[in-house]
N, C-alpha and C positions, 0 to 999 in steps of 0.2 A: 781352541780345539787341539788336543794332543795329536801329533803326527807320529804314527808308528813307523819305526825303521824297518826296512825290508830285510828278510833273512838272506844271508849270503850262502849260496848253495853250489854244489857241483851236480852234474848229471852223468851217470854211467850209460854209455851208448851214444850213438851219433847219427844213425841212419835217418835220412829225411822221411822215409816211409813210416817211421815210428816216432822218433824224437821231434822231427819237424812238425808233424801233426799235433803232438803233445803240446809243444810250445805255443802253437797257434790257437788250438782249441781252448786251452786253459788260460790263455793270455797271461802267461807266467810272470811277465815283467811287472804286473800290478802288485804282486805279493812277494816276489822273490827277486833277487839279483843273482844272475848266473855268473859264477866266478870263472869256471872252465868246465870242459868235458873230459871224461876219462874213458879210454878204450883199453880193455884187457888184452885184446889182440893187437898185433902190429898194424899201424895205419896203412891203408891200401895205397898203392901207387897206380894211379889210373890215368888213362888217356881220356880227359874230360870230354873232348869233342866227340870221341867215339861213344862214350857212355850216353851223351845226349842223343846221338843218332839212334840208339836202341829204344828210346822212349818217345811217346807221342807228343811231348812238349819239352822245352828246355829249362823248366823251372826247378828241376831236382838239384838240390845242393849236395856238393861233395867236399871232402877234405881237400883244402888247398893251402899250401905253405903252413901246415900244422894249425889251420884255423877252420872252424865250422860255425855257421850261424853267427858270425862276427865275434866269436870267442876262441881262445886257445883250446886245443885238444892235445892231451898227453897220452902216450902209451906207457903205462907205469905198472911194474910188477908189485912193488911195495907201496900201494896207494895209501895205506893207513898212515904210514910215516909222513907222506906229503900232506895229507889232510890235517894231521895234527900240527905239523909245522906251519901250515897256512891258517890254522885255527878255524877250520871248517867243521861245523857241528851238524849240518843237515845235508841230505843227499836224496835225489831221486834215482832209482835204478831202472833203466829202460833197456838193458841188454836183452836182445831178442832170444838168445839161447837160454832155455829154462834152467839147466844145470848151472851154468855160469852165473845167472842172475841170483839163484839161491845161495851160491857160495859167497858172492859179493855181499848180499844182505846179511848173512850170518856173520861175516867178518866185521861189517860195520856195526852191527848190534853188539857184538862182543867187545868192540872198542868204544862203546857208548856214543856212537855217532847216530843221530836220529835218521831213520829211513822213512821218508815222507810218503804218505798216501794222498791221492787226490781223486775226488768224485765230481764229475762234471755237473753243473747246476741243473741240467735238463734231465738227469737220471734220478731214479726214485728208489728209495729203500722202504720195504714194507713194514719194518719195525722189528725190534729185538734182534738185530743183525750184529754179528761179530765181524768187524772189518780189521784185519791185521795189518801190520807194517808193510809198506811197499805196494799196497794194492792201488791199481789204477783202473778207474771205471770211466770209459769214454761216453760221449753224449747219447741220450735217448735210450738208455738201458733201464731195465726193471730188475730189481733184486727183491725177491719175495720175502714174506714174513718168516722170521727165524732162520733164514738162510745165512750161512757163515762163509766168508771168503778168507782163506788163509794167506799167509804172507807172500807178497811178491806176485800175486796173480794179476793178469791184465785182461780186463773185460772190454772188448771193442764194441763199437757203436751198434745200436739197435738190437742188442741181445736181450733176451728175456729169460730170467732164471727164477723158477718158481719157488714155492714155499718149502721150508724144512730141508733144504739141500746143503751139502758141504762141497765147496770148491777147494781142492787141496792146494798145497804150496806151489807157487810159481807155475801155475797153469796158464795156458794161452787160450782164451776163448775169443775166437775170431768174430767178425761182424755177422749179424742176423742169425745167431744161434738161439734155439729154443730148448730149454732144459726144464722139464716138468718136475713135480714134487717128489720129495723123499729120495733124491738121487745123490750119489757120491761120485765125484770126479777125483780120481787119484792124483797124488802129487806128480808134478812135472808132465802132465798130460796136455795135449793140444787138441782142441775141437775146432775143426775148420769151418769155414763160412757156410751158412744156410743148413746146418745140421739140426735135426730134431731128435731129442732124447725123451722117451716116454717116462712115465712115473716109475719109481722104485727100481732104478737101474744102478748097478755098480760098474764104474769104469776103473780098471786097474791102473796102477802107477805107470808112468812113462808110456801111456797109450796115445795113439794118434787116430783120430776119426776123420776120414776124408770128407771133402766138400760135398754138401747136399745129401749126406747120409741120413737114414732113418734108423735109429738104434732102438730095438725092441727087446734085446736080451743083454745080459751082463757081458762085459768085454774084459778079457784077461789082460794083465799088465804086459808092457813091452811088446805090444802087437799093433799092427796097422789094420784098421777096419774101414770098409767102404761099401756103399750100396744102399738100396732101399728094398728090403731090410738090409742093414749092415751085416757083412760077414767078414771073417778074418781073412786077410790077404796074405800076410806074412809076419814073421817075427821081426822085432827091432833090436839090433845089437846095442848093448849098453855103451 
């Protein structure tokens, strides 16, 4: 039997709340070998004991001695040069900031470095879906018939996205979100947990919908909406 070699990859991002979950849920070591992590921002200098005191348990991992999850982490400006020097051809991008995530993905693609997508085995695609580079779909999600997910969007657990929708570039869809049919979520938007969006809604670019909202009307871009029904609370600066 032929043994396939693992892909050597890097991961952009390092927070345990996102990257730690990703590594655990997708059991990434079975298919990939993590070479190192990259942070676009300077690495935090933390009082680890104090950070643990802020949390209900002491399992959260933090950067220590320029290491995280047992691998090196680098703060690099010109990461393309390093990746090419190290002959890295594949990357996952889990940077939480949508604008930063999009910029990283575009630079990687321009440099012919593959931006990987991953869909958890418990999630379901309804058919004729377009899933672009850098899409991450967590467990127990439903993506309906002919719904498209643009590059770099992250769909978290137990979210249901109906038919004929478009989720724009580098959107953050938090857990337990329900999006019904024929809806557009604009680029760089965030839909917080337990939000419901009815049919035929347009969410503008860089929009934030607050937790538990019920969206029954279109939402203009660069705005924060909250409530049931959702109403505009304020503008969001670029």
